[in-house]
C-alpha positions in Angstrom: -74.1 -76.4 94.5 -75.3 -73.6 97.0 -78.2 -71.8 95.5 -77.7 -68.7 97.6 -74.4 -68.2 96.2 -75.4 -68.7 92.5 -74.0 -65.2 91.3 -70.6 -65.9 93.2 -67.6 -66.8 91.3 -67.6 -70.7 90.6 -64.5 -71.3 92.8 -66.2 -69.8 95.8 -68.9 -72.8 95.6 -66.6 -75.6 96.2 -68.3 -77.0 99.0 -67.3 -80.8 98.9 -63.9 -82.4 99.2 -62.5 -82.2 95.6 -60.7 -84.9 93.7 -57.5 -83.3 92.8 -55.2 -84.4 89.7 -51.9 -83.1 90.9 -49.0 -81.5 88.9 -46.9 -84.0 87.2 -49.9 -86.5 86.9 -51.2 -87.8 83.6 -54.5 -89.5 83.5 -55.9 -90.9 80.3 -59.4 -92.1 80.0 -63.0 -91.2 81.1 -63.7 -89.4 84.4 -67.0 -89.4 86.1 -67.4 -87.5 89.4 -70.3 -86.2 91.8 -67.6 -84.4 93.6 -65.6 -81.3 92.3 -62.6 -82.1 90.2 -59.4 -79.8 90.2 -56.8 -80.5 87.6 -53.2 -79.4 88.1 -51.7 -82.0 85.8 -52.6 -83.3 82.3 -55.8 -85.2 81.2 -56.5 -86.8 77.9 -60.2 -88.2 77.8 -63.8 -86.9 78.3 -65.6 -86.2 81.7 -68.9 -86.0 83.3 -68.7 -83.9 86.3 -72.0 -83.4 88.3 -70.5 -80.3 90.1 -67.5 -78.0 89.4 -64.4 -78.8 87.0 -61.4 -76.4 87.6 -58.4 -76.7 85.4 -55.8 -74.5 87.1 -52.8 -72.7 85.3 -50.6 -75.8 85.3 -53.4 -77.9 84.2 -54.1 -79.3 80.7 -57.3 -81.0 79.4 -57.5 -82.8 76.1 -61.0 -84.1 75.4 -64.7 -83.1 75.8 -65.6 -81.7 79.2 -69.3 -81.9 80.4 -69.9 -80.3 84.0 -72.2 -78.3 85.9 -69.8 -75.4 86.3 -66.4 -75.0 84.8 -63.3 -72.7 85.7 -60.5 -72.5 83.0 -57.2 -70.9 84.0 -55.1 -73.6 82.2 -55.4 -75.3 78.7 -58.2 -77.0 77.2 -58.1 -78.7 73.8 -61.6 -80.0 73.0 -65.2 -78.8 73.7 -66.7 -77.7 76.8 -70.5 -78.2 77.7 -71.7 -76.7 80.9 -75.3 -76.6 82.0 -74.7 -73.3 84.0 -71.5 -71.2 84.0 -68.1 -71.1 82.3 -65.3 -68.7 83.6 -62.2 -68.6 81.6 -59.6 -66.7 83.7 -57.0 -64.5 82.2 -54.5 -67.4 81.9 -57.2 -69.4 80.4 -56.9 -71.0 76.7 -59.5 -73.0 75.2 -59.3 -74.5 71.7 -62.8 -75.9 70.9 -66.4 -75.1 71.1 -68.0 -73.8 74.3 -71.8 -74.4 75.2 -72.7 -72.6 78.3 -75.8 -71.0 80.2 -73.5 -68.1 81.2 -70.0 -67.2 80.3 -67.4 -64.9 82.1 -64.2 -64.2 80.3 -61.3 -62.5 81.8 -59.0 -60.0 80.0 -56.3 -61.9 78.5 -58.3 -65.1 78.2 -58.3 -67.0 74.7 -61.1 -69.1 73.2 -60.6 -70.4 69.8 -63.9 -71.8 68.7 -67.6 -71.3 68.5 -69.4 -70.1 71.5 -73.0 -71.0 72.0 -74.9 -69.4 74.8 -77.7 -71.8 76.0 -79.8 -69.3 77.6 -79.2 -66.3 75.1 -77.1 -64.3 77.7 -74.2 -62.4 76.4 -70.7 -63.1 77.9 -69.5 -61.2 81.0 -66.0 -59.9 80.7 -64.1 -59.3 84.0 -60.6 -58.3 85.0 -59.2 -60.5 87.5 -58.9 -58.9 90.9 -57.8 -62.0 93.0 -54.4 -63.1 94.0 -53.2 -66.1 92.0 -52.6 -69.0 94.3 
């Protein structure tokens, strides 16, 4: 991850070629990756992602997510553990506990679970200003 851009939105820091789980795809099992992962389809299982995991609007994840940084615009049913930052967009839905260094929650996002801030920072709330792609 580019340290110069540490305060930028997570999506802006995807520098490596990501692995993409396309819409209409279903994957069951454990996913481990050193590259960013973008989910447009459905995943059942746990993951260990060394960089960025992005669950897009059409994406669904059932299982535990462990990643350096996480962006949720789709649905997650399971716990999320991130070393640095979690962003939940306006279409994001999380059913499970969240542990994060920092947390940004858009207006309209839903988190149904316990929120644990690893570094005792308060969540940041934001209104989405970007065009949805």
